[in-house]
N, C-alpha and C positions, 0 to 999 in steps of 0.2 A: 571519786573526786578527780578533778582534772590533774594531770600529771605535770605540774610545774615544779622544777627543782631549782633551788637557789644555787647558782654556779659561781657565786662570789668567791674570790680567793680566801684561803683559810684566815680566820680572824676578821673578815670583813662581811658583816651581815647586811644583806640588801635592805632590810627594814631599818637597821640602825643608820644606814646611809640615807634612807628616805627621811627619817626623823631629823637628821642633821642637815637636811636640805641639800645634800650632795648630789642627789638625783631627783629628777622631776616627779611629781605626783599630783593627783587631783585630791587634795585634802578636803575633807568635809567638816572636821571638827578636831580641836586640839585643846588639851588642858595640861596641867602639871604632870599627870601620870599616864595619860593616854593620847593616842592619835587615831583618827578614823580617816580612811582614804578609800577611793574607788579601787576595786580589784581590777588589775589590768586584764585578767582572764574572766571578764564579766560572764557569768552564767545566765543571768537575766538583768535587764536594766535596773540599776539601783543597788547592785551587789557591792557591799562595803566591807572592808576589813577594819576591825578595831584591834589595835595592838598597844602594848605597853610602850611608854617612852624609853624606859631603861631596858637594856637587853636582858631578857630572861628567856631561856630556850623553851621551857615548857611551863605549864601551870604550876608544877611542883617547884619551879625556880622563882616564882613570883612571891611577893609578900602578900599577906591577907589584904592589905590596903590596895595593892595594885590589882589583885583579882577582883575585888569589889568595884574598883574604879572602872575596870574594863566592862563589867556587867552594867554599871550605871550608864556608861557611854553607849553601850549596845542598846540599852533600853531607849535612850534619847534618839539614837540613830534609827531604831526600828520605828519609832513614832514618826520621824521625818520621812522615812521610806514609805510608810503607810499613807501619809498625807500627799507626798509628791507622786507616787507611782500607783497607789491604790491596788496593790496585789491582793488576791483573795486568800493568800496564805503567806507564811513567813517561816523560814528555817534558820535557826542559829546553830552553827557547827563549830566545834573546837576540837582539834586533834593534837595528840601528844606523842612524839617519837615517830620514827619511820614506820614501825609496825602499826601504829595508830592512824597512819595516813597523813602525818605532818610532813610537808615538803619544804617549808621555810622554818629553820630552827630559831624562831623568835616568837614568843607567845602571842597568839592572835585568835580572834573569833570572827567567823564569817556571819554577816547578816545578809541573808539571801531572800529576796522577794520571790514568791512562788506563784506559778501560773499553770493551768491545765496544760499538759503536754510539753512541759519545759525540759524534759529529758533527764531530770534529776531522779535518781532512784536510791532511796535509803532503805536498804533491806539487810536482814541478817537471819541466820538460821535460829528460829525460836526454839528454846528448850524449856521444858517444864519439870524441873527437878522436884522431888518430893519435899514436903514441908519440913521434914527433919533436916534435909540438906540446906534449905534456905535458913533455917534457924541456926545451923552450925556456921554458915557464912556470916550471918548477922552477929553472932557471938564473937567471931574472929575480928570483925570490924569494930565492935564495941570495945574489945580489948585493945585494939590499936589506937582508938581515939583517946 
């Protein structure tokens, strides 16, 4: 991921300032719960961020309604990106916490049009644990749900 880090003073989130129209942005869509705007670090033409209107640092800080609204807006924006830019692929990316790759501590999702040779690499070391380990992980998650 590109390394942009929000350098706003403590207590001043750059996306909150954008939502409040305190700083300029190229907004694409806005409703009661979400805002979609062009990423200033365009990876490819049409790269849009979809964020919550209310400040929530990560997915875990959103309400179920806000999380669902972000996905609804991302779906709507993805259809617009497809119509306007006709990319052969599309990536949705959402990161939580610094270790997860999040660089702005305000919940947001990237809608990134993809093209051959666009320089984006989404790779990780694949592991294939035994089925007993997967079953154990699934049980832990079922218990937490």
